[in-house]
DSSP file (Angstrom, degrees, kcal/mol; ACC not computed):
  #  RESIDUE AA STRUCTURE BP1 BP2  ACC     N-H-->O    O-->H-N    N-H-->O    O-->H-N    TCO  KAPPA ALPHA  PHI   PSI    X-CA   Y-CA   Z-CA
    1    1 A M     >        0   0    0      0, 0.0     4,-2.4     0, 0.0     5,-0.2   0.000 360.0 360.0 360.0 -40.1  -36.5   36.0   21.3
    2    2 A Q  H  >  +     0   0    0      1,-0.2     4,-2.5     2,-0.2     5,-0.2   0.899 360.0  53.2 -62.3 -39.6  -33.8   34.8   23.7
    3    3 A F  H  > S+     0   0    0      1,-0.2     4,-2.4     2,-0.2    -1,-0.2   0.924 109.4  48.2 -59.8 -45.3  -34.5   31.2   22.8
    4    4 A L  H  > S+     0   0    0      2,-0.2     4,-2.3     1,-0.2    -2,-0.2   0.901 111.8  49.1 -63.3 -43.0  -34.1   32.0   19.1
    5    5 A T  H  X S+     0   0    0     -4,-2.4     4,-2.3     2,-0.2    -1,-0.2   0.913 111.7  49.8 -62.8 -43.0  -30.8   33.8   19.7
    6    6 A S  H  X S+     0   0    0     -4,-2.5     4,-2.4     1,-0.2    -2,-0.2   0.901 110.4  50.2 -62.7 -42.0  -29.5   30.9   21.9
    7    7 A L  H  X S+     0   0    0     -4,-2.4     4,-2.5     2,-0.2    -1,-0.2   0.905 110.5  49.2 -63.9 -42.4  -30.5   28.4   19.1
    8    8 A V  H  X S+     0   0    0     -4,-2.3     4,-2.4     2,-0.2    -2,-0.2   0.909 111.5  49.3 -63.8 -42.9  -28.7   30.4   16.5
    9    9 A V  H  X S+     0   0    0     -4,-2.3     4,-2.2     2,-0.2    -2,-0.2   0.922 112.6  47.4 -63.8 -44.6  -25.5   30.7   18.6
   10   10 A R  H  X S+     0   0    0     -4,-2.4     4,-2.4     2,-0.2    -2,-0.2   0.918 112.4  49.2 -63.1 -44.0  -25.5   26.9   19.3
   11   11 A T  H  X S+     0   0    0     -4,-2.5     4,-2.4     1,-0.2    -2,-0.2   0.914 111.3  49.5 -62.5 -42.9  -26.0   26.1   15.7
   12   12 A A  H  X S+     0   0    0     -4,-2.4     4,-2.1     2,-0.2    -1,-0.2   0.898 110.1  51.4 -63.2 -40.1  -23.2   28.4   14.6
   13   13 A A  H  X S+     0   0    0     -4,-2.2     4,-2.4     2,-0.2    -2,-0.2   0.917 110.4  48.4 -63.2 -43.7  -20.9   26.8   17.2
   14   14 A V  H  X S+     0   0    0     -4,-2.4     4,-2.0     1,-0.2    -2,-0.2   0.923 111.8  49.3 -62.5 -44.3  -21.7   23.3   15.9
   15   15 A L  H  < S+     0   0    0     -4,-2.4    -1,-0.2     1,-0.2    -2,-0.2   0.858 114.1  45.8 -65.2 -35.0  -21.1   24.4   12.4
   16   16 A L  H  < S+     0   0    0     -4,-2.1     4,-0.5    -5,-0.2    -1,-0.2   0.849 117.0  43.2 -75.1 -34.8  -17.8   26.0   13.3
   17   17 A L  H  X S+     0   0    0     -4,-2.4     4,-2.4    -5,-0.2     3,-0.3   0.723  93.7  80.2 -85.7 -21.7  -16.6   23.1   15.4
   18   18 A A  H  X S+     0   0    0     -4,-2.0     4,-2.4     1,-0.2     5,-0.2   0.900  92.8  48.5 -55.4 -46.7  -17.6   20.2   13.1
   19   19 A P  H  > S+     0   0    0      0, 0.0     4,-2.1     0, 0.0    -1,-0.2   0.871 111.2  51.8 -63.0 -33.7  -14.6   20.6   10.8
   20   20 A L  H  > S+     0   0    0     -4,-0.5     4,-1.8    -3,-0.3    -2,-0.2   0.914 109.9  47.8 -67.5 -42.0  -12.3   20.6   13.8
   21   21 A V  H  X S+     0   0    0     -4,-2.4     4,-1.3     1,-0.2    -1,-0.2   0.912 111.7  50.9 -63.3 -42.8  -13.8   17.4   15.2
   22   22 A A  H  < S+     0   0    0     -4,-2.4     4,-0.4    -5,-0.2     3,-0.3   0.889 109.1  51.3 -62.4 -39.4  -13.5   15.8   11.8
   23   23 A A  H >< S+     0   0    0     -4,-2.1     3,-0.9     1,-0.2    -1,-0.2   0.859 107.9  52.5 -66.8 -34.6   -9.9   16.8   11.5
   24   24 A C  H 3< S+     0   0    0     -4,-1.8    -1,-0.2     1,-0.2    -2,-0.2   0.755 100.9  60.6 -73.6 -24.2   -9.1   15.3   15.0
   25   25 A T  T 3< S-     0   0    0     -4,-1.3    -1,-0.2    -3,-0.3    -2,-0.2   0.551 110.2-122.4 -82.1  -5.2  -10.6   11.9   14.1
   26   26 A G    <   -     0   0    0     -3,-0.9    -1,-0.2    -4,-0.4    -2,-0.1  -0.077  38.8 -46.8  89.6 168.8   -8.1   11.4   11.3
   27   27 A P        -     0   0    0      0, 0.0     2,-0.3     0, 0.0    -4,-0.0  -0.339  56.6-110.2 -73.5 154.2   -8.6   10.9    7.6
   28   28 A S        -     0   0    0     -2,-0.1     2,-0.7     1,-0.0    -2,-0.0  -0.653  31.9-135.1 -80.0 144.5  -11.0    8.3    6.2
   29   29 A H        -     0   0    0     -2,-0.3     2,-0.9     2,-0.1     4,-0.1  -0.888  15.1-166.2-108.2 114.0   -9.2    5.4    4.7
   30   30 A D        +     0   0    0     -2,-0.7     2,-0.3    78,-0.1    78,-0.0  -0.859  63.1  19.1 -97.0 105.4  -10.4    4.2    1.3
   31   31 A G  S    S-     0   0    0     -2,-0.9     2,-0.4    79,-0.2   113,-0.2  -0.841 101.6 -37.3 134.7-171.6   -8.8    0.8    0.8
   32   32 A L  E     -A  109   0A   0     77,-2.5    77,-3.3    -2,-0.3     2,-0.2  -0.741  50.5-140.4 -91.4 133.3   -7.1   -2.0    2.7
   33   33 A T  E     +Ab 108 145A   0    111,-1.1   113,-3.1    -2,-0.4     2,-0.3  -0.541  31.4 163.0 -85.2 159.5   -4.9   -1.2    5.6
   34   34 A G  E     -Ab 107 146A   0     73,-1.9    73,-1.9   111,-0.3     2,-0.4  -0.989  31.6-134.3-165.5 172.5   -1.7   -3.1    6.1
   35   35 A K  E     -Ab 106 147A   0    111,-1.5   113,-2.6    -2,-0.3     2,-0.4  -0.999  13.6-154.0-139.3 137.5    1.7   -3.4    7.6
   36   36 A A  E     - b   0 148A   0     69,-2.7    13,-2.4    -2,-0.4     2,-0.3  -0.945  17.3-178.3-114.5 131.4    5.0   -4.4    6.0
   37   37 A V  E     -Cb  48 149A   0    111,-2.3   113,-1.9    -2,-0.4     2,-0.6  -0.951  28.9-129.8-130.3 149.6    7.8   -6.0    8.1
   38   38 A A  E     -Cb  47 150A   0      9,-3.8     9,-1.9    -2,-0.3     2,-0.4  -0.884  32.3-135.7 -93.0 119.4   11.3   -7.3    7.4
   39   39 A V        -     0   0    0    111,-2.9     2,-0.5    -2,-0.6   113,-0.3  -0.633  15.9-155.1 -81.5 128.9   11.5  -10.8    8.9
   40   40 A D        -     0   0    0     -2,-0.4     3,-0.3   111,-0.1     5,-0.3  -0.913  18.0-179.3-108.4 123.5   14.7  -11.4   10.9
   41   41 A D  S    S+     0   0    0     -2,-0.5    -1,-0.1     1,-0.2     5,-0.0   0.232  71.8  78.4-103.4  13.7   16.0  -14.9   11.3
   42   42 A T  S    S-     0   0    0      3,-0.1    -1,-0.2     0, 0.0    -2,-0.0   0.450 111.1-103.5 -99.2  -1.6   19.0  -14.0   13.4
   43   43 A G  S    S+     0   0    0     -3,-0.3    -2,-0.1     0, 0.0     3,-0.1   0.435  94.4 109.3  96.6  -0.1   17.0  -13.5   16.6
   44   44 A R  S    S-     0   0    0      1,-0.2    -3,-0.1     3,-0.0     2,-0.0   0.600  82.1-113.9 -84.7 -10.3   16.9   -9.7   16.7
   45   45 A G        -     0   0    0     -5,-0.3    -1,-0.2     2,-0.0    -3,-0.1   0.045  35.0 -63.9  95.0 154.5   13.2   -9.6   15.9
   46   46 A D        -     0   0    0     -6,-0.1    -7,-0.2    -7,-0.1    -9,-0.0  -0.327  48.6-161.0 -70.8 155.3   11.2   -8.3   12.9
   47   47 A S  E     -C   38   0A   0     -9,-1.9    -9,-3.8    -2,-0.0    57,-0.1  -0.970  25.6 -94.2-137.6 153.6   11.2   -4.6   12.0
   48   48 A P  E     -C   37   0A   0      0, 0.0     2,-0.9     0, 0.0   -11,-0.3  -0.354  29.1-126.6 -66.1 143.9    9.0   -2.4   10.0
   49   49 A I        +     0   0    0    -13,-2.4   -13,-0.2    55,-0.2    53,-0.1  -0.844  37.1 173.1 -86.0 109.5    9.8   -1.8    6.3
   50   50 A D        +     0   0    0     -2,-0.9     2,-0.4    54,-0.1    -1,-0.1   0.205  46.5  73.5-111.2  15.5    9.7    2.0    6.4
   51   51 A E  S    S+     0   0    0      2,-0.1     2,-0.2    52,-0.0    51,-0.1  -0.984  85.2   3.2-130.2 141.7   11.0    2.8    2.9
   52   52 A G  S    S-     0   0    0     -2,-0.4    49,-2.3    49,-0.2     2,-0.3  -0.582  79.4 -68.1  97.0-152.5    9.3    2.6   -0.4
   53   53 A W  E     -EF 100 121B   0     68,-2.7    68,-2.9    47,-0.2     2,-0.5  -0.954  21.8-128.3-143.7 153.5    5.8    1.6   -1.5
   54   54 A I  E     -EF  99 120B   0     45,-2.7    45,-2.5    -2,-0.3     2,-0.3  -0.949  34.4-164.3-100.8 128.3    3.5   -1.4   -1.8
   55   55 A I  E     -EF  98 119B   0     64,-2.4    64,-1.9    -2,-0.5     2,-0.4  -0.854  11.3-163.2-114.4 152.1    2.2   -1.6   -5.3
   56   56 A A  E     -EF  97 118B   0     41,-2.2    41,-2.4    -2,-0.3    62,-0.2  -0.978   6.3-176.2-135.6 121.0   -0.8   -3.6   -6.6
   57   57 A V  E     - F   0 117B   0     60,-2.4    60,-3.0    -2,-0.4    39,-0.1  -0.968  37.2-106.1-117.0 129.1   -1.3   -4.3  -10.3
   58   58 A P  E >>  - F   0 116B   0      0, 0.0     3,-2.1     0, 0.0     4,-0.5  -0.270  28.3-125.6 -53.3 135.9   -4.4   -6.2  -11.5
   59   59 A A  G >4 S+     0   0    0     56,-2.6     3,-1.1     1,-0.3     4,-0.4   0.839 109.2  60.0 -54.0 -36.5   -3.4   -9.7  -12.4
   60   60 A A  G 34 S+     0   0    0     55,-0.3    -1,-0.3     1,-0.2     4,-0.2   0.704 106.9  47.1 -66.6 -18.7   -5.0   -9.3  -15.9
   61   61 A A  G <> S+     0   0    0     -3,-2.1     4,-2.3     1,-0.1    -1,-0.2   0.438  84.0  93.6-101.8  -1.1   -2.5   -6.4  -16.6
   62   62 A V  H <X S+     0   0    0     -3,-1.1     4,-2.5    -4,-0.5     5,-0.2   0.912  84.1  49.5 -63.8 -45.4    0.7   -8.0  -15.4
   63   63 A D  H  > S+     0   0    0     -4,-0.4     4,-2.2     1,-0.2    -1,-0.2   0.907 113.1  48.2 -61.2 -40.4    1.9   -9.4  -18.8
   64   64 A D  H  > S+     0   0    0     -4,-0.2     4,-2.5     2,-0.2    -1,-0.2   0.892 109.1  54.3 -64.8 -39.2    1.2   -5.9  -20.4
   65   65 A L  H  X S+     0   0    0     -4,-2.3     4,-1.3     1,-0.2     6,-0.3   0.939 109.8  46.5 -59.5 -47.2    3.1   -4.3  -17.6
   66   66 A W  H  X>S+     0   0    0     -4,-2.5     5,-1.5     1,-0.2     4,-0.7   0.917 113.2  48.9 -63.4 -42.0    6.2   -6.5  -18.2
   67   67 A S  H  <5S+     0   0    0     -4,-2.2     3,-0.5     1,-0.2    -1,-0.2   0.882 111.2  48.5 -68.5 -36.3    6.1   -5.9  -22.0
   68   68 A T  H  <5S+     0   0    0     -4,-2.5    -1,-0.2     1,-0.2    -2,-0.2   0.717 114.1  47.0 -76.2 -18.6    5.8   -2.1  -21.7
   69   69 A T  H  <5S-     0   0    0     -4,-1.3    -1,-0.2    -3,-0.3    -2,-0.2   0.489 112.3-115.4 -98.7  -4.1    8.7   -1.9  -19.2
   70   70 A G  T  <5S+     0   0    0     -4,-0.7     2,-0.3    -3,-0.5    -3,-0.2   0.551  72.9 131.6  82.4   5.8   11.0   -4.2  -21.2
   71   71 A N      < -     0   0    0     -5,-1.5    -1,-0.3    -6,-0.3    -2,-0.2  -0.698  57.1-123.4 -91.0 145.0   11.0   -6.8  -18.4
   72   72 A K        -     0   0    0     -2,-0.3    -1,-0.0     1,-0.1    -5,-0.0  -0.570  40.5 -88.2 -80.8 149.6   10.4  -10.5  -19.2
   73   73 A P        -     0   0    0      0, 0.0     2,-0.4     0, 0.0    -1,-0.1  -0.295  45.7-132.1 -55.5 142.7    7.6  -12.3  -17.5
   74   74 A I        -     0   0    0     -3,-0.1     5,-0.1     1,-0.0     2,-0.0  -0.830  17.0-114.7-103.1 135.3    8.7  -13.8  -14.2
   75   75 A G    >>  -     0   0    0     -2,-0.4     3,-1.5     1,-0.1     4,-1.0  -0.355  27.0-114.6 -66.0 148.6    7.9  -17.3  -13.2
   76   76 A Q  G >4 S+     0   0    0      1,-0.3     3,-0.6     2,-0.2    -1,-0.1   0.848 115.7  54.0 -52.4 -40.5    5.7  -17.8  -10.2
   77   77 A Q  G 34 S+     0   0    0      1,-0.2    -1,-0.3     2,-0.1     4,-0.1   0.727 109.5  48.4 -70.9 -20.8    8.5  -19.5   -8.2
   78   78 A D  G X> S+     0   0    0     -3,-1.5     3,-1.3     1,-0.1     4,-0.8   0.584  85.6  90.2 -94.3 -11.7   10.8  -16.5   -8.8
   79   79 A L  G X< S+     0   0    0     -4,-1.0    56,-2.2    -3,-0.6     3,-1.0   0.877  80.8  56.4 -55.2 -44.3    8.3  -13.7   -7.9
   80   80 A P  G 34 S+     0   0    0      0, 0.0    75,-1.4     0, 0.0    -1,-0.3   0.756 117.6  35.2 -62.7 -20.9    9.2  -13.6   -4.1
   81   81 A Y  G <4 S+     0   0    0     -3,-1.3    -2,-0.2    73,-0.2    -3,-0.1   0.397  87.7 128.6-111.5   0.6   12.9  -12.9   -4.9
   82   82 A M    <<  -     0   0    0     -3,-1.0    52,-1.1    -4,-0.8     2,-0.3  -0.206  32.8-174.1 -65.7 149.4   12.7  -10.8   -8.1
   83   83 A A        +     0   0    0     50,-0.2     2,-0.3    51,-0.0    50,-0.2  -0.832  21.8 150.5-143.0 100.7   14.5   -7.5   -8.4
   84   84 A V        -     0   0    0     48,-0.3    48,-3.0    -2,-0.3     2,-0.2  -0.954  49.5 -99.1-133.7 151.9   13.7   -5.5  -11.5
   85   85 A Q  B     +G  131   0B   0     -2,-0.3     2,-0.3    46,-0.2    46,-0.2  -0.498  56.1 144.1 -68.0 132.5   13.6   -1.8  -12.5
   86   86 A L        -     0   0    0     44,-1.8     2,-0.3    -2,-0.2    44,-0.1  -0.932  30.8-147.4-163.7 146.5   10.0   -0.4  -12.4
   87   87 A N     >  -     0   0    0     -2,-0.3     4,-1.6     1,-0.1     3,-0.4  -0.834  28.2-110.7-123.4 166.2    8.6    2.9  -11.5
   88   88 A R  H  > S+     0   0    0     -2,-0.3     4,-2.3     1,-0.2     5,-0.2   0.836 115.2  58.0 -61.7 -35.2    5.4    4.2   -9.9
   89   89 A D  H  > S+     0   0    0      1,-0.2     4,-2.4     2,-0.2    -1,-0.2   0.903 104.9  51.1 -62.6 -40.2    4.3    5.8  -13.1
   90   90 A Q  H  > S+     0   0    0     -3,-0.4     4,-1.2     1,-0.2    -1,-0.2   0.871 108.8  52.7 -64.3 -35.6    4.5    2.5  -15.0
   91   91 A V  H  <>S+     0   0    0     -4,-1.6     5,-2.6     2,-0.2     3,-0.4   0.947 111.7  43.6 -63.8 -49.3    2.4    0.9  -12.2
   92   92 A T  H ><5S+     0   0    0     -4,-2.3     3,-1.5     1,-0.2    -2,-0.2   0.860 109.9  56.0 -69.1 -34.2   -0.4    3.5  -12.5
   93   93 A R  H 3<5S+     0   0    0     -4,-2.4    -1,-0.2     1,-0.3    -2,-0.2   0.802 104.7  54.9 -65.1 -26.8   -0.4    3.5  -16.3
   94   94 A A  T 3<5S-     0   0    0     -4,-1.2    -1,-0.3    -3,-0.4    -2,-0.2   0.394 128.6 -99.7 -84.9   3.5   -1.0   -0.3  -16.1
   95   95 A G  T < 5S+     0   0    0     -3,-1.5    -3,-0.2     1,-0.3    -2,-0.1   0.568  82.5 131.6  90.5   9.1   -4.0    0.3  -13.9
   96   96 A G      < -     0   0    0     -5,-2.6     2,-0.3    -6,-0.2    -1,-0.3  -0.288  48.7-129.1 -88.7 176.8   -2.2   -0.4  -10.6
   97   97 A V  E     -E   56   0B   0    -41,-2.4   -41,-2.2    -3,-0.1     2,-0.4  -0.887   8.8-146.1-126.9 157.7   -2.1    1.5   -7.4
   98   98 A V  E     -E   55   0B   0     -2,-0.3   -43,-0.2   -43,-0.2   -45,-0.0  -0.985   9.2-171.1-128.3 132.5    0.7    2.7   -5.2
   99   99 A A  E     -E   54   0B   0    -45,-2.5   -45,-2.7    -2,-0.4    10,-0.1  -0.974  20.0-135.3-126.1 117.3    0.7    3.0   -1.4
  100  100 A P  E     -E   53   0B   0      0, 0.0     2,-0.4     0, 0.0     8,-0.3  -0.403  18.4-126.8 -69.3 146.2    3.6    4.7    0.5
  101  101 A L        -     0   0    0    -49,-2.3   -49,-0.2     6,-0.1     6,-0.2  -0.760  22.4-146.7 -89.7 137.1    5.0    3.0    3.6
  102  102 A D    >   -     0   0    0      4,-2.1     3,-2.1    -2,-0.4    -1,-0.0  -0.308  38.5 -83.0 -92.9-175.3    5.2    5.1    6.7
  103  103 A D  T 3  S+     0   0    0      1,-0.3   -53,-0.1     2,-0.1    -1,-0.0   0.705 131.1  49.7 -62.8 -20.3    7.8    5.0    9.5
  104  104 A D  T 3  S-     0   0    0      2,-0.1    -1,-0.3   -55,-0.1   -55,-0.2   0.320 119.7-107.2 -99.1   6.6    5.9    2.1   11.1
  105  105 A G  S <  S+     0   0    0     -3,-2.1   -69,-2.7     1,-0.3     2,-0.2   0.614  75.3 139.9  78.4  11.9    5.6    0.1    7.9
  106  106 A E  E     +A   35   0A   0    -71,-0.2    -4,-2.1   -58,-0.1     2,-0.3  -0.584  22.6 165.8 -92.4 153.7    1.9    0.8    7.7
  107  107 A F  E     -A   34   0A   0    -73,-1.9   -73,-1.9    -2,-0.2     2,-0.5  -0.970  33.4-132.2-155.7 164.4    0.1    1.7    4.5
  108  108 A V  E     -A   33   0A   0     -8,-0.3   -75,-0.2    -2,-0.3   -78,-0.1  -0.980  21.0-156.2-125.6 116.7   -3.4    2.1    2.9
  109  109 A L  E     -A   32   0A   0    -77,-3.3   -77,-2.5    -2,-0.5     2,-1.9  -0.834   4.8-153.8 -97.7 111.0   -3.8    0.3   -0.4
  110  110 A P        +     0   0    0      0, 0.0     2,-0.3     0, 0.0   -79,-0.2  -0.294  47.4 134.7 -83.0  56.2   -6.6    1.9   -2.5
  111  111 A A        -     0   0    0     -2,-1.9   -79,-0.1   -79,-0.1     2,-0.1  -0.787  49.6-130.2-107.1 148.5   -7.3   -1.3   -4.5
  112  112 A K        -     0   0    0     -2,-0.3    28,-0.2     1,-0.2    30,-0.1  -0.363  46.1 -70.0 -84.4 170.6  -10.7   -2.8   -5.3
  113  113 A E  S    S+     0   0    0     -2,-0.1     2,-0.2    26,-0.1    -1,-0.2  -0.293  88.2  74.9 -57.5 142.9  -11.6   -6.4   -4.8
  114  114 A G  E    S- H   0 140B   0     26,-1.9    26,-3.5    -3,-0.1     2,-0.4  -0.817  83.4 -45.4 142.7-178.7   -9.8   -8.9   -7.1
  115  115 A E  E     + H   0 139B   0     24,-0.3   -56,-2.6    -2,-0.2   -55,-0.3  -0.720  58.8 171.5 -90.2 131.9   -6.6  -10.7   -8.0
  116  116 A Y  E     -FH  58 138B   0     22,-2.5    22,-2.4    -2,-0.4     2,-0.7  -0.925  38.9-123.4-135.9 156.3   -3.5   -8.5   -7.9
  117  117 A L  E     -FH  57 137B   0    -60,-3.0   -60,-2.4    -2,-0.3     2,-0.4  -0.937  35.6-162.8 -94.4 118.1    0.3   -8.8   -8.2
  118  118 A L  E     +FH  56 136B   0     18,-3.1    18,-2.1    -2,-0.7     2,-0.3  -0.864  14.5 169.9-104.5 139.3    1.6   -7.1   -5.0
  119  119 A C  E     -FH  55 135B   0    -64,-1.9   -64,-2.4    -2,-0.4     2,-0.6  -0.959  36.3-121.0-143.2 158.9    5.2   -6.0   -4.7
  120  120 A H  E     -F   54   0B   0     14,-1.9    13,-3.5    -2,-0.3     2,-0.4  -0.933  32.1-165.5 -99.9 125.1    7.5   -3.9   -2.6
  121  121 A L  E     +FH  53 132B   0    -68,-2.9   -68,-2.7    -2,-0.6     2,-0.3  -0.941   9.8 177.1-114.9 131.2    9.0   -1.1   -4.6
  122  122 A E  E     - H   0 131B   0      9,-2.6     9,-2.9    -2,-0.4     2,-0.2  -0.867  39.1 -92.9-127.7 161.1   12.0    0.9   -3.3
  123  123 A S  E     - H   0 130B   0     -2,-0.3     7,-0.3     7,-0.2     2,-0.2  -0.571  54.0-107.9 -67.8 137.0   14.2    3.6   -4.5
  124  124 A A        -     0   0    0      5,-2.4     4,-0.4    -2,-0.2    -1,-0.1  -0.471  16.9-146.1 -71.2 137.3   17.2    2.1   -6.3
  125  125 A D  S    S+     0   0    0     -2,-0.2     2,-0.4     1,-0.2    -1,-0.1   0.857  86.4  39.4 -68.7 -36.2   20.5    2.3   -4.4
  126  126 A I  S    S+     0   0    0      2,-0.1    -1,-0.2     1,-0.1    -2,-0.0  -0.954 123.8   5.5-121.2 132.4   22.5    2.6   -7.6
  127  127 A G  S    S-     0   0    0     -2,-0.4    -1,-0.1    -3,-0.1    -2,-0.1   0.449 101.0-105.1  84.2  -0.2   21.6    4.6  -10.7
  128  128 A G  S    S+     0   0    0     -4,-0.4    -2,-0.1     1,-0.1     2,-0.1  -0.167  78.4  87.6  74.0-173.1   18.5    6.2   -9.3
  129  129 A G  S    S-     0   0    0     -6,-0.1    -5,-2.4    -4,-0.1     2,-0.3  -0.363  79.7 -68.7  78.0-160.4   15.0    5.2  -10.2
  130  130 A E  E     - H   0 123B   0     -7,-0.3   -44,-1.8    -2,-0.1     2,-0.4  -0.942  38.0-162.2-134.3 153.0   13.0    2.5   -8.5
  131  131 A V  E     -GH  85 122B   0     -9,-2.9    -9,-2.6    -2,-0.3   -46,-0.2  -0.998  22.2-119.1-140.7 139.5   13.3   -1.3   -8.2
  132  132 A I  E     - H   0 121B   0    -48,-3.0   -48,-0.3    -2,-0.4   -11,-0.2  -0.555  17.9-164.4 -73.7 139.2   10.9   -4.1   -7.2
  133  133 A Q  E     -     0   0B   0    -13,-3.5   -50,-0.2     1,-0.5   -12,-0.1  -0.445  64.2 -36.3-121.5  56.2   12.1   -6.1   -4.2
  134  134 A G  E     -     0   0B   0    -52,-1.1   -14,-1.9    21,-0.1    -1,-0.5   0.078  59.9-155.7 104.0 146.4    9.8   -9.1   -4.4
  135  135 A C  E     - H   0 119B   0    -56,-2.2     2,-0.3   -16,-0.2   -16,-0.2  -0.911   8.8-177.4-145.9 168.9    6.2   -9.8   -5.4
  136  136 A G  E     - H   0 118B   0    -18,-2.1   -18,-3.1    -2,-0.3     2,-0.3  -0.936  29.3-111.2-166.3 152.2    3.4  -12.2   -5.0
  137  137 A F  E     + H   0 117B   0     -2,-0.3     2,-0.3   -20,-0.2   -20,-0.2  -0.681  38.4 169.7 -88.0 143.0   -0.2  -12.7   -6.3
  138  138 A L  E     - H   0 116B   0    -22,-2.4   -22,-2.5    -2,-0.3     2,-0.7  -0.977  34.9-129.4-153.0 137.9   -3.0  -12.3   -3.8
  139  139 A T  E     - H   0 115B   0     -2,-0.3   -24,-0.3   -24,-0.2   -26,-0.1  -0.819  33.4-144.5 -87.9 115.3   -6.8  -12.1   -4.2
  140  140 A L  E     - H   0 114B   0    -26,-3.5   -26,-1.9    -2,-0.7     2,-0.1  -0.620   6.4-140.7 -85.1 136.1   -7.8   -8.9   -2.3
  141  141 A P        -     0   0    0      0, 0.0     3,-0.1     0, 0.0    -1,-0.1  -0.296  29.8-102.9 -81.9 175.6  -11.1   -8.8   -0.4
  142  142 A A  S    S+     0   0    0      1,-0.2     2,-0.3   -29,-0.1  -111,-0.1   0.808 102.8   3.3 -69.1 -30.1  -13.4   -5.8   -0.2
  143  143 A S  S    S+     0   0    0   -111,-0.1     2,-0.3     2,-0.0    -1,-0.2  -0.969  85.7  89.0-150.0 163.5  -12.1   -5.0    3.3
  144  144 A G        -     0   0    0     -2,-0.3  -111,-1.1  -113,-0.2     2,-0.4  -0.891  65.7 -68.4 141.0-170.6   -9.5   -6.3    5.7
  145  145 A E  E     -b   33   0A   0     15,-0.4    15,-3.4    -2,-0.3     2,-0.3  -0.979  37.3-141.8-126.3 132.4   -5.9   -5.9    6.7
  146  146 A L  E     -bD  34 159A   0   -113,-3.1  -111,-1.5    -2,-0.4     2,-0.5  -0.653   4.3-154.9 -92.6 147.0   -2.9   -7.0    4.7
  147  147 A E  E     -bD  35 158A   0     11,-2.9    11,-2.1    -2,-0.3     2,-0.4  -0.987  15.0-177.7-120.3 120.3    0.3   -8.5    6.1
  148  148 A I  E     +bD  36 157A   0   -113,-2.6  -111,-2.3    -2,-0.5     2,-0.3  -0.945   4.6 174.2-117.2 136.3    3.4   -8.0    3.9
  149  149 A S  E     -bD  37 156A   0      7,-2.5     7,-2.8    -2,-0.4     2,-0.4  -0.993  14.3-168.8-141.8 152.4    6.8   -9.5    4.8
  150  150 A R  E     +bD  38 155A   0   -113,-1.9  -111,-2.9    -2,-0.3     2,-0.3  -0.999  34.9 105.0-136.2 138.3   10.2   -9.7    3.3
  151  151 A G  E >  S- D   0 154A   0      3,-0.8     3,-2.5    -2,-0.4  -111,-0.1  -0.906  82.3 -32.1-176.5-155.5   13.1  -11.9    4.5
  152  152 A E  T 3  S+     0   0    0   -113,-0.3     3,-0.1     1,-0.3  -112,-0.0   0.837 132.9  53.4 -54.0 -36.1   15.0  -15.0    3.8
  153  153 A G  T 3  S-     0   0    0      1,-0.3    -1,-0.3  -114,-0.0     2,-0.1   0.354 113.4-123.7 -83.2   6.3   11.9  -16.6    2.4
  154  154 A G  E <   -D  151   0A   0     -3,-2.5    -3,-0.8   -73,-0.1     2,-0.3  -0.443  56.0 -16.9  86.6-162.1   11.4  -13.7    0.0
  155  155 A F  E     -D  150   0A   0    -75,-1.4     2,-0.4   -20,-0.2    -5,-0.2  -0.622  62.0-177.4 -83.2 135.3    8.3  -11.5   -0.3
  156  156 A R  E     -D  149   0A   0     -7,-2.8    -7,-2.5    -2,-0.3     2,-0.4  -0.997   6.8-173.9-134.7 140.6    5.0  -12.7    1.2
  157  157 A A  E     +D  148   0A   0     -2,-0.4     2,-0.3    -9,-0.2    -9,-0.2  -0.999  17.3 148.4-134.3 136.8    1.6  -11.1    1.2
  158  158 A G  E     -D  147   0A   0    -11,-2.1   -11,-2.9    -2,-0.4     2,-0.5  -0.934  45.5 -97.3-154.2 176.3   -1.5  -12.3    3.0
  159  159 A I  E     -D  146   0A   0     -2,-0.3   -13,-0.2   -13,-0.2     2,-0.2  -0.897  41.4-118.9-104.1 129.2   -4.7  -11.2    4.7
  160  160 A K              0   0    0    -15,-3.4   -15,-0.4    -2,-0.5   -14,-0.0  -0.444 360.0 360.0 -67.4 135.1   -4.6  -10.9    8.5
  161  161 A E              0   0    0     -2,-0.2    -1,-0.1   -17,-0.1    -2,-0.0   0.427 360.0 360.0 -96.4 360.0   -7.0  -13.3   10.2
């Protein structure tokens, strides 16, 4: 009988502690992890982009996104420097995803494998709303880590090697 009581107590302890252990290990991340940095060419060093969101819109939906938002299609050479009004709702309605940037410039992008338009989206300084601060096309893998940068050379997105 003592063995059975001991077994029940141990099982109950495991069942009670399991959620606590899971909470301590952090959330599971569905998607690609990444880091966004502002590239500094003055010698002060790069710094995290800690405001806004990284958005990803499937490449096949980009023309529709521009037409529904009233923006004209942007030429490939102008994408890294573009600045146009767009909001997160328009991104998700176009089938895209939005990943908030944390204080360290880190994010988790819940996008599936495929070709996407990636952009940095920020709150607009004037007039409210949100504005894109550069974009680029990238074929996303099933897993990996993204590297996003903005600076004198515009917006850049790549896969960390």
